[in-house]
C-alpha positions, 0 to 999 in steps of 0.5 A: 735507689736499688733497695726497692727491688728487694723490698719485702723479699728474702733470699733463697740461698740455693737459688743464689748459688744456681744464679752464679753467686759464690759463697763466702764468709760474709754471705754470697757474692756475684760479680759481672762486667757491665758497660762492655767491661768498663765496670765490674758490678758486684752484688753481695747478699749477707747472712741477714738477707741484706743486699749490698752493691758496689760498682768498680771502674775496671781500669782504675779499680776505684769505686764509681757512684755517680749512677746512685745520684738521682739527679745525675743524667746523661747517656753514659750514666743512664746506661750504667744505671740501666744495666745495673738495674736489669741485673738486680731485677733478674736477681730479685725475680730468680733468687728471692721470694716474697716475705711479707708476714712477720708474725712468728705464728704466721711463719709457722702456719705457712711452713706447715702448709708448705711441708704438708701440702706443698702449698705456698702463699699466693699474693693475688692483689697488687694493691694489697701486697700484704694479703695472700691465699693458700689454695688446693692444687687439685681443685684450685679452691682457697682453704686459707686467706692470710691478711693484715688488718687493723685490730679495730676491724675485728672489734678489738682495742688498739690501732695497731695491725695484726695478721689474721687467717681466714679458714673454712669450717662447718657451720655448726663448728663455727657457731661454737668457736666464735667468741670475738676474743680468739675466734671471729666471724670470717673477715670479708668471707661468708660468715656461715662457712668461714671464721678468723683467727688472729695469728698473734699467739692467742690461739695455740699454733697446734690448734691452728694447724688442726683448723687448717687441716679441716679447712683443707678438707672442706675446700674439696667439697 
């Protein structure tokens, strides 16, 4: 019932500590009284980022689980569920960040952009939650779009999806790059000024870094 708050998210461990979590061998733990102290709600975030909750009756010390039953109704159980949800919502908003992209190459590219330009991906489209952009902070122009698309949309064989990056390039450079195997016309972009790379290891990550730097510079013009 509570898993949806942390779907496609990962913990930022220093923010957990700031929120009030206590570091233990198994991970981080946060406990807070709910329903006027009648219960203790405990949230654990383990080293893998998994969130586990436990609600205990303060008087008896026994676990309470009725609030986890979807069909359970009534003012009392509704209050318990609501207070627990509010706590988890705060934790998700304040201590977790979006973690959509799974490709190791994508993660390296995002890490590079954050370390070099202090830019983090922006998820602009709620209906397309696995798409993001990187933009310059000074002029607010995009210099990269990271998307999840079907290989078929790039003209490749296979039904599976692949993470891609759209980058700016000089028109004369793009013409020489496009081979429809490693480099593709800009997906959903102006194909004269943008090109696409699959973030699947087909292009060395150092080459992608160089293209990202060039795209960053072109975004200023």
